Structure formats: structure tokens, C-alpha cells
LUMDRENMI-366750 format. One record per residue (C-alpha): residue in one letter; x, y, z. Coordinates in steps of 0.2 Angstrom, whole numbers, plus 5000, padded with zeros to 4 digits. Each point is the difference from the previous one (the first is absolute). Layout:
<pts>
AXYZ;...
</pts>
This chain:
<pts>
M503350575024;G500749884986;Q501550054989;N499550064983;S498250005004;S498850134994;Q498549915008;S500649985017;V499150105014;T500150015018;M498549925009;S499350005017;S499849815000;P500649864988;V499049914987;H499549835007;V500149864988;I499749814999;V501149884990;V499049864991;G501349884993;A501650005009;G501249954986;S501450094992;R498950154994;G499050015016;E501650015010;I500950134989;Y498550125001;S499849985018;Q501850065003;F499450174996;A499450015018;S501849965006;I500650154990;H498650125004;P499249945016;R499150175002;R499249984983;M499549825000;K499749865012;V499649824996;V498649945012;G499549844993;V500649854989;A499149854992;D500949854992;P499649825001;R501949965002;E500550025018;F501950044997;A499650144987;R498650075011;K501050005016;K501550084991;I499050154996;Q499250005017;Q501750015009;Q500750124988;Q498650125002;R499549965018;I498249954996;A498949955014;E499649825000;E498150034999;N500350094983;T500949854992;F498949894989;E500249844990;D498550054989;W499750184995;R498149975001;S500250005019;I500550194998;I498450044990;E498949925014;R500750135012;E499750195001;K501250104989;F501650035010;A501250074986;D500050134986;A500649904986;V500549824995;F501449934990;I499449854989;C501549904996;T499249834998;P500449894984;D499350064984;R498449895000;L499650065018;H499950184997;K498250044995;E499149935015;P501050095014;A500150164990;V498150014997;A499749955019;F501250135007;A499450144989;K498249975005;K500550005018;G500750184997;Y501949964999;H501150094987;V500849874990;L501849974994;L499949864988;E501549904993;K500149984981;P499149934991;M498450065006;A499249834997;T500149864987;T498550044989;A499350174993;K498349965009;D500949995017;C501050164997;T498450094996;E499149945016;I501550065010;V499950174993;E498150015002;A500149955018;C501350135004;T499150144990;Q498349965008;S500849995018;G500950164998;V501749935004;M501750034991;L500749864989;T501950004996;V500649854989;C501849965003;H500650054982;V501650055009;L500950064984;R498850154999;Y500950065016;D501749974994;P500750185000;V501049974984;I498549924991;H498950145006;K501250124992;I499649924983;K498250055002;E500450175006;L501150034984;I498749934989;D498750125008;A501250154998;G500049974981;V501949974999;I499849874986;G498450074993;D498649894996;V500349825005;I500149894984;H500749835006;I500549915016;Q501249855000;H500149925017;L501049855006;E499949905017;P501549895002;V499449885014;G501749935004;F500549824997;Y500149945018;H498550115006;F498949914987;A500649835005;H499650055018;S498350084998;F499349934984;V500749834998;R500249935018;G499050145010;N498350075004;W499750074982;R500549854990;N498349934997;E498550104993;A498749895008;E500850045017;S500450184998;S499850094983;F500850024983;A501750084999;L499550164991;L498850035014;A501149945015;K501750084993;S499650134987;C498450095005;H501250135007;D500750034982;I498350004991;D499450125013;L501550124997;I499749994981;H498250045003;H500550145012;W501350084988;A498749994986;G499250155010;G498249955000;R499849944982;R499049844999;C500849844994;V498949954984;K500949834996;V501249885006;S501049854995;S501149885009;F501149854998;G501049905012;A500549835006;L500749895013;S501849974994;H501549895006;F499349965018;R499149854993;K500149815004;E500649964982;N501650115004;K500549915015;P501849944997;T500349815000;G500649945017;A499350155009;A499249975017;G498350065006;R500850115013;C501650104999;L500749935016;D500149834992;C500450054982;P501749954993;L499850144987;E499650145013;G501750094998;D499750034981;C498250075003;P499850195001;Y498349975009;S500749885013;A499050035017;C501749975008;K500750154992;I498550115002;Y499649965018;L501349905009;D501550094994;R499250175005;V499649945018;K501849945001;R500650174996;G498950075014;H498650064989;G498349965008;G498950134990;W499049974984;P499949874992;V500849895014;S498750075013;V498549944989;I500549815000;C499949985019;P498250055005;S500149945017;S501850045006;L501450124998;P501149954985;D501749925005;I501049864991;E499049865009;T498350074997;V500450054982;T500749834996;E498449925007;A498950114990;L501049954984;R499949825005;T498150005003;G499250164994;P499550074983;Y501650114998;G501149854999;R499349934985;C500849984983;V499450154989;Y499649884986;D498949895011;C498850125008;D498150034997;N500350184993;D499050064985;V500250194999;C500850094986;T501950035001;N499950134985;Q498650104994;V499750164989;V498550115000;N499650134986;M498850145003;E499250144990;F499250145010;E498950144994;G500850134988;G501249874993;L501249985015;T500849824999;A500849915014;A501049845001;F500449905016;S501249855002;M500249895016;V501449875000;A500749895013;F501749974993;T501050165005;E501550055010;E499150155008;M498649975011;C498450124998;K501150154994;R498750064987;K500650084984;T498950124991;T500050114985;I498750134996;N499950084983;G499250174999;S499750134986;R501450115007;G501249885009;E500449835006;L500149945018;S500949855006;Y500249925016;D501349865004;G499449955017;H501150135009;Q499850174992;I499050094986;Q500750084985;V499050124988;F500650044983;D499350164993;F499750004981;L500150194999;T501650035009;Q500749824996;K500649995018;A499849875013;T499550045018;K500149885015;H498750005014;T499949915016;A499250005017;S500549955017;S499349835005;S500949995017;V499049945015;P500350025019;G500749865010;H500449824996;F498349925002;G499949914983;M498950134992;G501250044987;G499249874988;H499450054983;G501350145000;G499350085016;A498250004993;D499449885014;Y500450145013;H499350144989;L498449904997;M499749985019;D500550195003;A498650054988;F498749885006;I500250045019;S500050184996;A498449984989;V499149925015;A500750125013;N499450154990;N498549924992;D500750054983;A499949874986;S500950124988;L501649945008;I499749834993;R500849964983;S499249834998;G498250025004;P498549904995;E499450074983;E501650014990;T500749845008;L498449904995;L500250064982;S501849944999;H499549845008;K498749974987;L501350034987;V501049865007;F498649884999;E499650064982;A501849974996;E500049825007;R498449974991;S500950054984;R501449885003;L498849855004;E498950034986;S501350054987;R499150154994;V500050195002;V498850055014;Y499050174997;C499950085017;G498350065006;G499149924985;A498649885000;D501249855003;Q500850085016;S499749895015;
</pts>
């Protein structure tokens, strides 16, 4: 039984899972089996990268015959697990999700569901028609403190929700790593920033709105600063060769090499060495030849660094969301929810509710500790709690344990697509109207 777990139950046999996509997220989710071997067992892995595939194989002691370069080879076999974790790149979500659902596997799907509204809908339809559970990795839904916000709203402590203000501070070096040099830098190769980074946040706003439909949305955003015209005179194409590197906050030497010299081999250092363990030699080589060593002003990035989304829901509830790259704090969301009887504020650590009647403030929190030291403390411990809920849902055939199921997640994804359409077309988009795609 996991600590602080209301879902955990004792079972006669563990839930058998297959990991498709053995990158950072696939590895983190698979670690739940190391914490709770009586509840979950990883019995298969698929990834075209030998190092990543063998790493999870060794960690989870997976039989050689159940390791695959291509997930399609699993589909050709008889079903040999209860569930699948789909942690492939964003544009490679739909095909395996639909195929595994049709084969009868319950599906844990990394966010975003897919990169088009049509593909998201097809995934939901495949899971529904096949009678399998779908959990989308909106991990923040499982963060105990953020879940407390929803509980307080539902308990009526601030009355009727009138307005929601929500900020995602991405973090200056996180953005440079993931969205300038990294996997999500280019929309054609992955997806637009609002979907890749902030579908979490639009989903939370939609969740806090309590089932009220969003009727219209507008959005503005741009790619700022990380542009070729901002490259300093005399700067080199790679940080290792750059005479100005010492004066650049986005230096790859600072973000990666300095960290590994201090003995830090986890994220983000681990990401840049896809075929070896990170050390000074392999990190230096990665910066010399790979994408993460490039000057941030000389990359093929095209996704927004800053974006705002304004929403109006049924009944007049309004919401405003901001995503910005250039922040000290990394992903520590900040939220203010104004109600008819009080104001709720969240600073990324704890919740405060100011009651208009008593004119007193009350602080609220929730324990987000997780057992062990298995890297599942990410997203404020939410990675662990997500896995706890999904494995319990599969073990007990109880979809009510899932907070990020198909229907509501599809609605919040569609809202993200509508917001991006507003930004691209420079107009207000009326949701659910004749112009909805």
C-alpha cells in the first residue's frame, strides 16, 4: 500500500503493463513497479532506441522476447498484459493508442492526447468502443494540493466561482532546454507550445469551472527573444566555441556541463545523452555535436515563448491564463480564484482562502510526499499519485478512480485547439458554434 493513497488496495496479482516509448516519462512511470512490485509489473517495452529500451528492460527485468523496436510487433501477438503506457513523441500518440485500445489494453496516455482535435476524438472513440479505460497524464489533476483547490470550490467555501486567474511560469532554462533546443521546439516536429506545455493548465481551468461550457475564447502570443536577429555579434553557433558564453544565462555549458560536474545526472542532463549515461565526456560530446549544444539564437525553434488565453464560460464566469518562458520559478503555477463569498489564492506551495464575511484568511495544504527515492516526486508528487490511481483503477476495474478520463479531457483539449486557432486567426473563437473545427 502506498503512503497517502486512498486508492491503493491489496491484490492477488500485480497489474501487468507494457511501456511504449522508453524515454524520460516512460522510465518514470515504470518506476512505480519498483516501489510496488505486488501491485504492478512491467512485462514489455518498445522503443527504437536500443539504449533506452535496454535500460528499462534491465531496471524491470523484462524477458528478452518481450522487448521490441516497434510497438506494432506487440499488436501482432496475443494480448499479454492488462495495460499499456504510451509515452511516444506527441505526434506518435494516436496510432498506438487506437491500436492498443482495440486489442483490449487499458491505456495510460502521455499528454497531449494527440496533436489534432480529430486524432484526440478518434482515441476517445476507440477506447470507449473497446470498453477499455483511458487515463490521460494530466498529472496536475493528481497533485494533492491542486486537488484540494477543487475540493474547496465544490464545498462552496468561496461561493460561486466568478473569475479564474492562472499563471504558468515555465522557467528560463527549462524553456531553453525543451522548447528552444529540445523536442518541443518546432511545431511541425511536435506541437504548438500551448498544447505541449499548457494543456495541463487549460485542463485545470476547465475543471475548476465545474462543468460549465466555454462559450468563447481569445488568445495572443509570440516567439520572443530566442530569434536569430537577437544573436549577439561575435557569438558562435555552439556554446562550447562561444567567446560570449560566460555572459549568457542560456549557455548549454551552464545548463548541462556545470550540472554534471557537480554530480547531477538527472533531468535535464539525462535527456541530452540518449545512448549513454551522462558524464563529463558524454555531455561534452553531446554539446559538441547534438542539438542541445546549439546557440539559443541559432536554432530551428518556432513555438511561443509567451501566450495569454482569455475564456468566457456559461453563466459569465471568466478566466485568464498566462504562460511565460522567462521566469525564475519552474512550473510552480500561481492561481487566484475569485468567488462570490471569498477569494482563493495558490502560490505554488499552499492555498489561502479569504472569507468575505468573516474577513479572515485560512491556509490549506495537503501532503504530497511519495514513498521511496524513485524519481516519482515530479510534478509535486503528482506522477506517483497518477500512477497510484491508474493501477488501482485497472486492478479494481473502477474507472471512477481516474480524474483525467476521456470525456472531460477531450473537451479541455478541444479548448486548447480553439485557443490556438484564435491566436493564429487574430479573432475571438465561439466554441461549439458553426465555425468550430
